[in-house]
Biotite code that builds the C-alpha atoms (Angstrom):
import biotite.structure as struc

atoms = struc.array([
    struc.Atom([-16.933, -0.319, 26.602], chain_id="A", res_id=1, res_name="MET", atom_name="CA", element="C"),
    struc.Atom([-13.973, -2.592, 25.830], chain_id="A", res_id=2, res_name="PRO", atom_name="CA", element="C"),
    struc.Atom([-10.783, -1.330, 24.290], chain_id="A", res_id=3, res_name="LYS", atom_name="CA", element="C"),
    struc.Atom([-10.569, -1.227, 20.517], chain_id="A", res_id=4, res_name="MET", atom_name="CA", element="C"),
    struc.Atom([-8.029, -3.591, 18.989], chain_id="A", res_id=5, res_name="LYS", atom_name="CA", element="C"),
    struc.Atom([-5.344, -2.431, 16.597], chain_id="A", res_id=6, res_name="THR", atom_name="CA", element="C"),
    struc.Atom([-4.852, -4.536, 13.488], chain_id="A", res_id=7, res_name="SER", atom_name="CA", element="C"),
    struc.Atom([-1.303, -5.789, 14.060], chain_id="A", res_id=8, res_name="ARG", atom_name="CA", element="C"),
    struc.Atom([-0.782, -6.454, 10.350], chain_id="A", res_id=9, res_name="ALA", atom_name="CA", element="C"),
    struc.Atom([-1.612, -2.828, 9.537], chain_id="A", res_id=10, res_name="ALA", atom_name="CA", element="C"),
    struc.Atom([0.446, -1.491, 12.459], chain_id="A", res_id=11, res_name="ALA", atom_name="CA", element="C"),
    struc.Atom([3.550, -3.104, 10.958], chain_id="A", res_id=12, res_name="LYS", atom_name="CA", element="C"),
    struc.Atom([2.898, -1.597, 7.513], chain_id="A", res_id=13, res_name="ARG", atom_name="CA", element="C"),
    struc.Atom([1.801, 1.991, 8.190], chain_id="A", res_id=14, res_name="PHE", atom_name="CA", element="C"),
    struc.Atom([3.323, 4.902, 10.096], chain_id="A", res_id=15, res_name="LYS", atom_name="CA", element="C"),
    struc.Atom([1.982, 8.326, 10.982], chain_id="A", res_id=16, res_name="VAL", atom_name="CA", element="C"),
    struc.Atom([3.947, 11.456, 10.109], chain_id="A", res_id=17, res_name="THR", atom_name="CA", element="C"),
    struc.Atom([4.251, 14.426, 12.415], chain_id="A", res_id=18, res_name="GLY", atom_name="CA", element="C"),
    struc.Atom([1.376, 16.163, 10.643], chain_id="A", res_id=19, res_name="SER", atom_name="CA", element="C"),
    struc.Atom([-0.857, 13.091, 11.070], chain_id="A", res_id=20, res_name="GLY", atom_name="CA", element="C"),
    struc.Atom([-0.677, 11.662, 7.554], chain_id="A", res_id=21, res_name="LYS", atom_name="CA", element="C"),
    struc.Atom([-0.302, 7.918, 6.949], chain_id="A", res_id=22, res_name="LEU", atom_name="CA", element="C"),
    struc.Atom([2.713, 6.682, 5.002], chain_id="A", res_id=23, res_name="VAL", atom_name="CA", element="C"),
    struc.Atom([3.459, 3.271, 3.552], chain_id="A", res_id=24, res_name="ARG", atom_name="CA", element="C"),
    struc.Atom([6.228, 1.524, 1.663], chain_id="A", res_id=25, res_name="ASN", atom_name="CA", element="C"),
    struc.Atom([5.872, 0.790, -2.031], chain_id="A", res_id=26, res_name="LYS", atom_name="CA", element="C"),
    struc.Atom([5.295, -2.698, -3.410], chain_id="A", res_id=27, res_name="ALA", atom_name="CA", element="C"),
    struc.Atom([7.355, -4.699, -5.976], chain_id="A", res_id=28, res_name="TYR", atom_name="CA", element="C"),
    struc.Atom([10.704, -4.484, -4.152], chain_id="A", res_id=29, res_name="LYS", atom_name="CA", element="C"),
    struc.Atom([10.944, -8.052, -2.754], chain_id="A", res_id=30, res_name="ARG", atom_name="CA", element="C"),
    struc.Atom([12.102, -10.310, -5.575], chain_id="A", res_id=31, res_name="HIS", atom_name="CA", element="C"),
    struc.Atom([12.701, -10.490, -9.350], chain_id="A", res_id=32, res_name="ILE", atom_name="CA", element="C"),
    struc.Atom([14.877, -7.396, -9.067], chain_id="A", res_id=33, res_name="LEU", atom_name="CA", element="C"),
    struc.Atom([17.320, -8.244, -11.874], chain_id="A", res_id=34, res_name="THR", atom_name="CA", element="C"),
    struc.Atom([15.001, -7.079, -14.654], chain_id="A", res_id=35, res_name="LYS", atom_name="CA", element="C"),
    struc.Atom([14.110, -3.819, -12.885], chain_id="A", res_id=36, res_name="LYS", atom_name="CA", element="C"),
    struc.Atom([16.237, -0.772, -13.585], chain_id="A", res_id=37, res_name="THR", atom_name="CA", element="C"),
    struc.Atom([18.347, 0.857, -10.885], chain_id="A", res_id=38, res_name="THR", atom_name="CA", element="C"),
    struc.Atom([16.240, 4.018, -11.122], chain_id="A", res_id=39, res_name="LYS", atom_name="CA", element="C"),
    struc.Atom([13.023, 2.046, -10.627], chain_id="A", res_id=40, res_name="ARG", atom_name="CA", element="C"),
    struc.Atom([14.420, 0.175, -7.613], chain_id="A", res_id=41, res_name="LYS", atom_name="CA", element="C"),
    struc.Atom([15.703, 3.440, -6.107], chain_id="A", res_id=42, res_name="ARG", atom_name="CA", element="C"),
    struc.Atom([12.263, 5.047, -6.424], chain_id="A", res_id=43, res_name="ASN", atom_name="CA", element="C"),
    struc.Atom([10.645, 2.001, -4.777], chain_id="A", res_id=44, res_name="LEU", atom_name="CA", element="C"),
    struc.Atom([12.709, 2.674, -1.623], chain_id="A", res_id=45, res_name="ARG", atom_name="CA", element="C"),
    struc.Atom([10.860, 5.888, -0.880], chain_id="A", res_id=46, res_name="LYS", atom_name="CA", element="C"),
    struc.Atom([7.788, 5.958, 1.313], chain_id="A", res_id=47, res_name="GLN", atom_name="CA", element="C"),
    struc.Atom([4.561, 7.355, -0.082], chain_id="A", res_id=48, res_name="ILE", atom_name="CA", element="C"),
    struc.Atom([1.494, 8.892, 1.478], chain_id="A", res_id=49, res_name="GLU", atom_name="CA", element="C"),
    struc.Atom([-1.568, 6.637, 1.688], chain_id="A", res_id=50, res_name="VAL", atom_name="CA", element="C"),
    struc.Atom([-4.232, 7.565, -0.863], chain_id="A", res_id=51, res_name="ASP", atom_name="CA", element="C"),
    struc.Atom([-7.056, 9.708, 0.503], chain_id="A", res_id=52, res_name="CYS", atom_name="CA", element="C"),
    struc.Atom([-9.645, 7.071, -0.483], chain_id="A", res_id=53, res_name="THR", atom_name="CA", element="C"),
    struc.Atom([-8.084, 4.561, 1.940], chain_id="A", res_id=54, res_name="ASN", atom_name="CA", element="C"),
    struc.Atom([-7.316, 6.838, 4.890], chain_id="A", res_id=55, res_name="VAL", atom_name="CA", element="C"),
    struc.Atom([-10.736, 6.489, 6.539], chain_id="A", res_id=56, res_name="LYS", atom_name="CA", element="C"),
    struc.Atom([-10.573, 2.678, 6.684], chain_id="A", res_id=57, res_name="SER", atom_name="CA", element="C"),
    struc.Atom([-6.922, 2.735, 7.795], chain_id="A", res_id=58, res_name="MET", atom_name="CA", element="C"),
    struc.Atom([-7.720, 5.072, 10.708], chain_id="A", res_id=59, res_name="LYS", atom_name="CA", element="C"),
    struc.Atom([-10.489, 2.663, 11.733], chain_id="A", res_id=60, res_name="LYS", atom_name="CA", element="C"),
    struc.Atom([-8.169, -0.366, 11.972], chain_id="A", res_id=61, res_name="ILE", atom_name="CA", element="C"),
    struc.Atom([-5.422, 1.738, 13.595], chain_id="A", res_id=62, res_name="LEU", atom_name="CA", element="C"),
    struc.Atom([-7.384, 3.502, 16.363], chain_id="A", res_id=63, res_name="PRO", atom_name="CA", element="C"),
    struc.Atom([-4.390, 4.431, 18.560], chain_id="A", res_id=64, res_name="TYR", atom_name="CA", element="C"),
    struc.Atom([-1.910, 5.390, 15.865], chain_id="A", res_id=65, res_name="LEU", atom_name="CA", element="C"),
])
C-alpha cells in the first residue's frame, strides 16, 4: 500500500492542538481593512476551532497531522 499524501494547501492552513482539535485562522483580514473597526480586526486575529461538520473531511486530507 503506498503512502497517503497530505494536502499541502490544507497543511499550511490548519494546525492541531495538544488535545487533537483542528484550528484555523479567520477570514476577512487581508485587505479593505480601513472600513472595519479595530474591535472587529482584533477579533479576526484569533484562531478558531474547525467546525465539527468539517473535521472528518479535514482529517482525511491531513492523514499525518
